[in-house]
C-alpha positions in Angstrom: -117.0 113.4 53.0 -115.4 115.8 50.5 -112.5 116.5 52.9 -112.1 112.8 53.7 -112.2 111.8 50.0 -109.6 114.4 49.1 -107.3 113.2 51.9 -107.6 109.6 50.8 -107.1 110.5 47.2 -104.0 112.5 47.9 -102.5 109.8 50.0 -103.0 107.0 47.5 -101.7 109.3 44.7 -98.4 109.8 46.7 -98.1 106.1 47.5 -98.7 105.0 44.0 -96.4 107.7 42.6 -93.7 106.1 44.7 -94.6 102.6 43.4 -95.0 103.5 39.7 -91.9 105.6 39.4 -89.9 102.5 40.2 -91.8 100.5 37.5 -91.0 103.2 34.9 -87.4 103.2 35.9 -87.3 99.4 35.8 -88.5 99.5 32.2 -86.1 102.2 31.1 -82.8 102.3 33.0 -82.4 99.9 36.0 -81.3 96.9 34.0 -78.1 98.4 32.5 -77.3 100.4 35.7 -77.8 97.6 38.3 -77.3 94.4 36.2 -74.7 95.4 33.6 -73.1 91.9 33.5 -76.3 90.4 32.2 -77.4 90.2 28.6 -80.1 92.8 27.6 -82.9 90.3 28.0 -81.6 89.0 31.3 -81.0 92.5 32.5 -84.6 93.4 31.8 -85.9 90.3 33.5 -83.7 91.1 36.6 -85.0 94.7 36.7 -88.6 93.5 36.5 -87.7 90.9 39.1 -86.9 93.7 41.6 -90.1 95.3 40.5 -92.0 92.1 41.4 -90.5 92.0 44.9 -92.7 95.0 45.8 -95.8 93.0 45.0 -94.6 90.1 47.1 -94.1 92.4 50.0 -97.6 93.9 49.7 -99.5 91.0 51.3 -97.1 91.1 54.2 -97.7 94.8 54.5 -101.4 94.2 54.5 -101.0 91.7 57.4 -98.9 94.1 59.5 -100.9 97.2 58.8 -104.2 95.3 58.7 -103.5 94.1 62.3 -102.9 97.7 63.3 -106.0 98.9 61.5 -108.3 96.3 63.1 -106.8 96.6 66.6 -106.0 100.2 66.9 -107.8 102.1 64.2 -107.7 103.0 60.5 -106.1 106.3 61.2 -102.6 105.1 62.3 -102.3 103.0 59.2 -102.6 106.1 57.0 -99.6 107.7 58.7 -97.2 104.8 59.1 -97.7 103.3 55.6 -97.2 106.7 53.9 -94.0 107.4 55.9 -92.5 104.0 55.2 -93.1 104.2 51.4 -91.9 107.7 51.1 -88.7 106.9 53.0 -87.9 103.8 50.8 -88.6 105.7 47.6 -86.2 108.6 48.4 -83.6 106.0 49.4 -83.9 104.2 46.0 -82.8 107.5 44.4 -79.6 107.5 46.6 -78.5 103.9 45.8 -75.2 103.9 43.8 -75.0 101.9 40.6 -73.3 98.6 40.1 -70.3 100.3 38.7 -69.8 102.1 42.0 -70.4 99.5 44.7 -70.8 96.3 42.8 -73.2 93.6 43.9 -74.3 95.6 46.9 -76.3 97.9 44.5 -78.9 95.4 43.4 -79.2 94.0 46.9 -80.0 97.5 48.3 -82.4 98.0 45.4 -84.2 94.8 46.4 -84.4 95.7 50.1 -85.8 99.2 49.4 -88.3 97.9 46.9 -89.5 95.4 49.5 -90.1 98.3 52.0 -92.0 100.2 49.3 -94.3 97.2 48.8 -94.7 96.8 52.6 -95.9 100.4 52.9 -98.2 100.2 49.9 -99.7 97.0 51.2 -101.0 98.9 54.2 -101.9 102.1 52.5 -104.8 100.8 50.4 -106.8 99.3 53.3 -106.5 102.4 55.4 -107.4 104.8 52.7 -110.3 102.8 51.4 -111.8 102.2 54.8 -111.5 105.9 55.6 -114.1 106.6 52.9 -116.1 103.3 53.0 -116.8 103.5 56.7 -117.8 107.2 56.6 -119.9 107.1 53.4 -123.7 106.8 53.1 -124.6 103.4 51.9 -126.4 104.7 48.8 -123.2 106.4 47.5 -120.6 104.1 49.0 -118.9 103.1 45.8 -118.8 106.7 44.5 -117.0 108.0 47.6 -114.7 105.0 47.8 -113.7 105.5 44.2 -111.7 108.6 45.2 -108.8 106.6 46.6 -109.1 104.5 43.4 -108.3 107.6 41.4 -105.1 108.0 43.3 -103.2 105.4 41.2 -104.0 107.3 38.1 -102.8 110.6 39.5 -99.7 108.9 40.9 -98.9 107.3 37.6 -99.4 110.5 35.6 -97.2 112.4 38.1 -94.5 109.8 38.1 -94.4 109.4 34.3 -94.8 113.1 33.7 -91.7 113.8 35.7 -89.9 111.0 33.9 -91.1 112.3 30.5 -90.0 115.8 31.2 -86.5 114.6 32.3 -86.3 112.2 29.3 -87.1 115.1 26.9 -85.0 117.7 28.6 -81.8 115.7 29.2 -79.5 113.8 27.0 -79.7 110.0 27.2 -76.3 109.9 29.0 -77.5 112.5 31.6 -80.8 110.7 32.1 -79.1 107.4 32.7 -76.4 109.0 34.9 -78.5 111.1 37.3 -81.7 112.3 35.8 -83.7 109.1 36.7 -83.0 109.7 40.4 -84.8 113.0 40.6 -88.4 111.6 40.7 -87.3 109.4 43.6 -86.0 112.3 45.5 -89.2 114.3 44.9 -91.1 111.6 46.7 -89.9 113.0 50.0 -91.7 116.3 49.4 -94.9 114.6 48.3 -94.9 112.3 51.3 -94.5 115.3 53.7 -97.5 117.0 52.1 -99.6 113.9 52.3 -98.8 113.4 56.0 -99.7 117.0 56.7 -103.0 116.6 54.9 -103.9 113.5 56.9 -103.0 115.0 60.3 -106.5 116.3 60.9 -108.5 113.2 59.9 -110.9 111.6 62.4 -111.2 107.9 63.1 -114.1 106.2 61.2 -117.5 105.9 63.0 -117.7 102.1 62.4 -114.4 101.5 64.1 -115.4 103.7 67.1 -118.7 101.9 67.5 -117.2 98.5 67.2 -117.6 96.3 70.3 -115.0 93.6 70.9 -112.1 93.9 68.5 -110.2 91.0 67.0 -107.1 90.1 69.0 -105.5 88.3 66.0 -107.3 89.5 62.9 -105.2 87.4 60.5 -106.0 84.2 62.4 -109.7 85.0 62.2 -109.4 85.7 58.4 -107.5 82.5 57.8 -109.9 80.4 59.9 -113.3 81.9 58.8 -112.7 83.7 55.5 -109.9 81.8 53.7 -112.1 80.9 50.7 -113.2 84.5 50.4 -109.6 85.7 50.4 -108.6 83.2 47.7 -111.6 84.2 45.5 -110.9 87.9 45.8 -107.2 87.4 45.1 -108.0 85.4 42.0 -110.7 87.9 40.9 -108.4 90.9 41.1 -105.4 89.3 39.4 -106.6 90.3 35.9 -106.7 94.0 36.9 -103.1 94.0 38.0 -102.0 91.9 35.0 -103.7 94.2 32.5 -102.6 97.4 34.1 -98.9 96.4 34.5 -98.9 94.8 31.0 -99.8 98.1 29.4 -98.0 100.5 31.7 -94.7 98.6 32.4 -94.2 95.7 30.0 -95.6 97.5 26.9 -93.3 100.5 27.6 -90.2 98.3 27.6 -91.4 96.2 24.6 -92.3 99.2 22.4 -89.0 101.0 23.0 -86.7 98.0 22.8 -88.3 95.8 20.2 -90.4 98.1 18.0 -88.1 101.1 18.0 -90.8 103.4 19.3 -89.5 106.6 20.9 -89.6 106.5 24.7 -91.3 109.9 24.8 -94.0 108.8 22.3 -94.8 105.6 24.2 -95.0 107.4 27.6 -97.4 110.0 26.1 -99.6 107.2 24.7 -99.8 105.5 28.1 -100.2 108.7 30.1 -103.1 109.9 27.9 -104.9 106.6 28.3 -104.4 106.6 32.1 -105.7 110.2 32.3 -108.9 109.1 30.5 -109.2 106.1 32.8 -108.8 108.3 35.9 -111.5 110.7 34.7 -114.0 107.9 34.0 -113.5 106.2 37.4 -116.5 107.9 39.0 -118.7 106.8 36.1 -118.1 103.1 36.9 -118.6 103.9 40.6 -122.0 105.5 40.0 -123.1 102.5 37.8 -122.1 100.1 40.6 -124.1 102.1 43.2 -127.1 101.9 40.8 -126.8 98.3 39.5 -124.5 96.5 41.9 -120.9 95.6 42.4 -120.7 92.2 40.8 -122.2 93.0 37.4 -119.6 95.7 36.8 -116.8 93.4 37.8 -118.1 90.6 35.5 -118.4 93.1 32.6 -114.8 94.4 33.1 -113.4 90.8 33.2 -115.2 89.9 30.1 -114.0 93.0 28.3 -110.4 92.1 29.3 -110.7 88.6 28.0 -112.0 89.8 24.6 -109.5 92.6 24.2 -106.0 91.1 24.8 -105.4 89.8 21.3 -106.5 93.1 19.7 -104.3 95.0 22.2 -101.2 93.1 21.1 -102.1 93.6 17.4 -102.5 97.4 17.9 -99.2 97.6 19.9 -97.4 95.7 17.2 -98.2 98.4 14.6 -96.0 100.9 16.3 -98.4 103.7 15.3 -99.0 106.1 18.2 -102.8 106.5 17.7 -103.4 102.8 17.4 -101.2 102.0 20.4 -103.1 104.6 22.4 -106.5 103.0 21.4 -105.3 99.6 22.4 -104.0 100.8 25.8 -107.1 102.9 26.4 -109.7 100.2 25.9 -107.6 97.8 28.1 -107.5 100.4 30.9 -111.2 101.2 30.6 -112.0 97.5 31.0 -109.6 97.5 34.1 -111.3 100.5 35.8 -114.7 99.0 35.3 -113.7 96.5 37.9 -111.3 98.5 40.0 -113.5 101.5 40.6 -115.9 99.1 42.3 -113.7 96.9 44.4 -112.8 99.7 47.0 -116.3 99.3 48.3 -116.9 95.7 47.2 -114.0 94.1 49.1 -114.7 95.8 52.5 -118.4 95.0 52.2 -117.5 91.3 52.0 -115.9 91.2 55.5 -117.3 92.0 58.9 -115.9 95.2 60.5 -113.7 93.5 63.1 -111.4 91.9 60.4 -112.2 94.2 57.5 -108.9 96.0 57.3 -106.9 92.8 57.3 -109.2 90.7 55.1 -109.8 93.2 52.3 -106.2 94.3 52.2 -104.8 90.7 52.1 -107.2 89.7 49.3 -106.4 92.9 47.3 -102.6 92.5 47.6 -102.5 88.8 47.0 -104.2 89.6 43.7 -101.2 91.9 43.1 -98.8 89.0 43.5 -100.7 86.8 41.1 -101.3 89.4 38.5 -98.8 92.3 38.9 -95.6 90.7 40.1 -95.4 88.0 37.4 -96.8 89.8 34.4 -93.9 91.9 33.3 -91.5 89.0 33.8 -93.6 86.4 32.0 -94.5 88.9 29.2 -90.9 89.8 28.7 -89.9 86.1 28.4 -92.8 85.3 26.0 -92.0 88.3 23.8 -88.4 87.5 23.1 -88.9 85.8 19.7 -89.7 87.3 16.3 -93.1 88.5 15.3 -96.1 89.6 17.4 -96.1 88.3 21.0 -99.3 86.4 20.8 -98.1 84.4 23.8 -98.6 87.5 25.9 -102.1 87.9 24.7 -102.9 84.3 25.5 -101.4 84.6 29.0 -103.5 87.7 29.8 -106.6 86.2 28.4 -106.1 83.1 30.6 -105.8 85.3 33.7 -109.0 87.2 32.6 -110.9 84.0 32.4 -109.6 82.9 35.8 -110.8 86.2 37.3 -114.1 85.9 35.6 -114.7 82.6 37.3 -113.8 83.9 40.7 -116.1 87.0 40.4 -118.9 84.6 39.4 -118.5 82.8 42.7 -118.6 86.0 44.8 -121.9 87.3 46.2 -123.5 90.7 45.5 -123.1 93.2 48.4 -125.0 96.3 47.3 -127.2 97.4 50.2 -131.0 97.2 49.6 -132.5 100.3 51.2 -136.1 100.8 52.2 -137.7 103.8 50.4 -137.5 105.9 53.6 -133.8 105.1 54.0 -133.0 105.9 50.4 -134.7 109.3 50.7 -132.9 110.1 53.9 -129.5 109.4 52.3 -130.2 111.1 49.0 -129.7 114.6 50.4 -126.2 114.1 52.0 -125.0 112.1 49.0 
């Protein structure tokens, strides 16, 4: 289990590094470089629009790779998705700016961002099922929380590289070529991830499966459409909160509040580091008390914290901004440390890769794709952007209602079973 968890963690870290480095670049440089004929506000909206394309591609990726995972095994998904995302990310770093090739530049950017999202849409399902279908039932959430720590590591790595380049280069050098270096580095990371995954075995549950679904998506739509919609709505708040504080807040603080780019990146990275370290704590609580109670608690915390978050960001004080972001991310991880086990448990094994991944990535469209765009539009006036707080609170309440309608899935073990599983866990 340790080797499997490490491999799934490394893979999701690389995949989310690729995805996050684009979000940081969109917040800092992509608007002026690829949409120079737009006003500053329109340029930011256009850059975040290309960012959102990745989320729109993710459900399609979950369908394509989910079909592969349910028909041919979880293992092939891990290789194909990582290769596709790594290739697209390196290619983004090679796209000339608008000044060089004109309108072809933003078009290429859109295509490559779409491919990034396609690969990431398949990655999550494969990485999560690798641990979920190997793990003992009593510690299933704990082991499946390892791939959920991958986004934190990927975010820290992506923004750490961006921070180092931003601090070490002049603004002109960073905007000219420095921002491309993190994209090129994705090739080395993807190669290392593929090497690490080369020795992984197929999951026992897939090997023991009897008849496999011929068209997994058709079965999911026919038999589990309500479950897909509920999980997508439930997860939308997690995406909305995470990308509000890591992408929109970065752009807002640097452009509207005059906060240094370096200071804001450090605040966000420190909060993400704490969030990643505490992910196993939420997982252990979910193994002990159930999946649904943790998700409901996280949603409630998000709903209560959005207005204080905006108030703390508006101060422009680093410690207060850090506190606002940290509490928001802790509320987020209370839910998202759990859903890696929760979503697959909601589906039967024959359509699990497709069903769990589609629900997870549709939540990304609802919460992640729109949030930076909507928040940027709502924050364009003078004064604190309370409209952003109201928007995020509304999404939190929607997700709370969806989680309330989902069943609990924590396995109830007999005393003999619990004792037998305690030792390997």
